[in-house]
C-alpha positions in Angstrom: -9.3 14.0 23.6 -10.2 13.7 19.9 -9.0 10.8 17.7 -6.8 13.2 15.7 -5.0 14.5 18.8 -4.6 11.0 20.3 -3.4 9.5 17.0 -0.9 12.3 16.3 0.5 12.4 19.8 1.1 8.6 19.7 2.9 8.9 16.4 5.0 11.8 17.5 6.1 10.0 20.6 7.0 6.9 18.7 8.9 8.6 15.9 10.9 10.9 18.2 11.7 8.4 21.0 11.9 4.9 19.4 13.2 5.2 15.8 16.9 4.9 16.1 19.5 5.7 13.5 20.2 2.0 12.7 16.5 1.3 11.9 16.4 4.4 9.7 19.6 3.5 7.9 18.4 -0.1 7.2 15.1 1.2 5.8 16.7 3.9 3.7 19.2 1.4 2.2 16.5 -1.1 1.4 14.3 1.5 -0.2 17.1 3.0 -2.3 18.3 -0.4 -3.5 15.0 -2.3 -4.0 12.1 0.3 -3.8 10.8 -1.7 -0.7 11.3 -0.9 2.9 9.8 -2.6 5.9 8.8 0.3 8.3 6.6 -1.5 10.9 8.4 0.3 13.7 6.9 3.7 12.6 3.6 3.1 14.4 3.0 1.9 17.9 0.7 -1.0 18.6 -2.2 1.2 19.8 -2.4 3.0 16.5 -2.2 -0.2 14.6 -5.0 -1.6 16.6 -7.2 1.5 15.9 -6.6 1.2 12.2 -7.1 -2.5 12.1 -10.4 -2.3 13.9 -11.7 0.3 11.5 -10.5 -1.7 8.5 -12.3 -4.8 9.6 -15.5 -2.8 10.4 -15.5 -1.1 6.9 -14.7 -4.4 5.2 -17.8 -6.0 6.8 -20.1 -3.1 6.0 -18.8 -1.5 2.8 -16.7 -3.9 0.7 -17.6 -4.9 -2.9 -16.4 -7.9 -4.7 -14.2 -7.3 -7.8 -13.1 -9.8 -10.4 -11.5 -8.3 -13.5 -8.4 -8.0 -15.7 -6.8 -4.6 -16.5 -5.4 -4.0 -20.0 -3.0 -1.3 -18.8 -1.1 -4.0 -16.9 -1.1 -6.7 -19.6 -4.5 -8.0 -18.4 -3.2 -8.9 -15.0 -6.0 -10.0 -12.6 -7.7 -8.2 -9.7 -9.7 -10.8 -7.7 -10.6 -9.3 -4.3 -13.1 -7.4 -2.1 -12.3 -3.7 -1.5 -13.5 -0.6 0.1 -13.1 2.7 -1.7 -11.5 5.9 -0.6 -14.8 7.6 -0.6 -16.3 5.1 1.9 -13.2 5.3 4.1 -13.3 9.1 4.1 -17.1 9.1 4.9 -16.3 7.0 8.0 -13.9 9.8 9.1 -11.9 7.6 11.5 -8.4 6.5 12.3 -7.3 5.9 8.7 -8.1 9.4 7.5 -6.3 10.8 10.6 -3.3 8.7 10.0 -3.0 9.5 6.3 -2.8 13.2 6.9 -0.7 13.0 10.2 2.3 15.4 9.9 4.3 13.1 12.1 3.6 10.1 9.9 4.4 12.0 6.7 7.7 13.3 8.2 8.7 9.7 9.2 7.9 8.4 5.7 9.9 11.3 4.2 12.9 10.4 6.3 12.8 6.8 4.9 12.2 7.9 1.3 14.9 10.5 1.4 12.6 13.1 -0.1 9.4 14.9 0.7 6.3 12.6 0.8 3.1 14.5 -0.1 -0.6 13.8 0.0 -1.8 12.3 -3.3 -3.5 15.0 -5.4 -6.0 12.5 -6.6 -8.4 11.7 -3.7 -9.7 8.3 -4.9 -6.1 7.0 -4.5 -5.6 8.3 -0.9 -6.5 4.9 0.6 -8.1 1.6 -0.3 -8.8 -1.5 1.7 -8.3 -4.8 -0.2 -9.3 -8.3 1.1 -8.3 -11.6 -0.6 -10.6 -14.4 0.5 -11.0 -17.1 -2.2 -8.4 -19.5 -3.7 -6.6 -17.7 -6.4 -7.5 -14.2 -5.2 -4.7 -11.7 -6.0 -3.8 -8.1 -6.7 -2.0 -9.0 -9.9 1.2 -7.4 -11.4 0.9 -3.6 -11.7 2.5 -0.3 -11.1 0.7 2.7 -9.4 0.3 6.2 -10.8 2.1 8.0 -7.9 5.5 7.5 -6.3 4.8 6.0 -2.9 2.5 3.4 -1.4 2.3 2.7 2.3 0.8 -0.7 2.9 -0.4 -1.7 6.4 -1.0 -5.5 6.7 -4.0 -6.1 8.9 -4.1 -9.8 8.3 -2.2 -12.3 6.1 -1.6 -16.0 5.9 1.6 -17.9 6.6 3.8 -17.7 3.5 3.0 -21.3 2.5 -0.5 -20.2 1.7 0.4 -17.3 -0.6 -0.4 -13.7 0.0 3.2 -12.5 0.1 4.4 -9.5 -1.9 6.6 -9.8 -5.1 8.4 -6.8 -6.7 10.5 -6.0 -9.7 12.3 -2.7 -9.0 13.6 -0.1 -11.5 11.0 -0.8 -14.1 8.7 1.6 -16.0 5.1 1.6 -16.9 3.9 2.3 -20.5 0.1 2.0 -20.2 -0.3 1.6 -24.0 2.4 -1.2 -24.1 3.1 -2.5 -20.5 5.0 -5.6 -21.4 4.7 -7.1 -17.9 5.9 -10.5 -18.9 9.0 -9.0 -20.6 9.7 -7.1 -17.4 9.4 -10.3 -15.4 11.8 -12.2 -17.7 14.4 -9.5 -17.9 14.7 -8.5 -14.3 15.1 -10.1 -10.8 11.9 -10.7 -8.8 12.0 -10.1 -5.1 9.6 -11.8 -2.7 8.8 -10.7 0.9 7.2 -12.6 3.7 4.9 -10.5 5.8 2.9 -10.8 9.0 -0.1 -9.0 10.6 1.0 -5.6 11.8 3.7 -5.1 9.2 4.0 -1.8 7.3 6.0 -1.4 4.2 6.9 1.6 2.0 7.0 0.9 -1.7 8.2 3.0 -4.6 5.1 2.1 -6.6 5.6 4.0 -9.9 8.9 2.3 -10.7 8.4 -1.0 -8.9 6.3 -3.6 -10.7 4.6 -5.5 -7.9 1.8 -8.0 -7.1 0.4 -10.1 -4.2 0.9 -13.8 -4.8 -2.5 -15.6 -5.1 -3.8 -17.0 -1.8 -4.5 -20.7 -1.3 -7.6 -22.4 -0.1 -8.7 -21.1 3.4 -6.2 -18.2 3.4 -7.2 -14.6 3.8 -5.3 -11.3 3.4 -6.4 -7.9 4.4 -4.5 -4.6 3.9 -5.0 -0.9 3.6 -2.9 0.9 1.0 -2.2 4.6 1.3 -0.9 6.4 -1.7 1.4 9.4 -1.5 3.0 11.6 -4.1 6.5 13.1 -4.7 7.1 16.6 -5.8 7.8 15.4 -9.4 4.3 13.8 -9.6 2.6 17.2 -9.3 3.8 18.3 -12.7 3.0 15.1 -14.5 0.0 14.4 -16.6 -1.4 11.4 -14.9 -4.4 9.4 -16.1 -6.3 7.1 -13.7 -7.8 4.3 -15.9 -6.9 1.5 -13.6 -8.4 3.1 -10.6 -11.5 4.0 -12.4 -11.9 0.5 -13.8 -11.2 -1.1 -10.4 -13.9 0.9 -8.7 -16.5 0.9 -11.4 -19.7 -0.7 -10.0 
């Protein structure tokens, strides 16, 4: 049996037999109110294990260290190691299969309350990020497309940083982002996570960051970007992605 068939059948079984109405209602409510929904229940443990193993393998073999600040998000920092979509795609493993799985996309659409679509810009399909040094962070930013699905492969206890912070119902002007003004004028939500967690984020209207990690702490995730129908008619530039992956 191929990886694609095995992966899709595991997801189909999980979605149709284990996701109850209460779980879906709680996720939808959270996503509608805050732009954040914890959806760890969408994938069974065997699928999570497959993706985690691939992420760790790619991180060891393909990751590149990045230390930069991005003007389009008020010079917020990106201190991390990452693996690009091109390298993940070349590996042709569980992550690629999961990203395009019809069952997974249907499940995400049920939570979002609208159709979730593959991102039209391939470099944003998926990216692995790894925080490993004191102060490493994925600083305050928005994303170009409507949805981000983040699978937490590893993260520290909350006392050591690495938790997610969000500011929902905000907008991104790349020429005048005013990140600090957004932080002062809006409530900031913080979320404690654990390995194996998955969350859906409304990334284009939710300012968000990963709190810097402390000494000895490590955090590894894979982010998968998806679009909404409205994104397909927008003129979207990709400066931050191009800067982030420039060698």
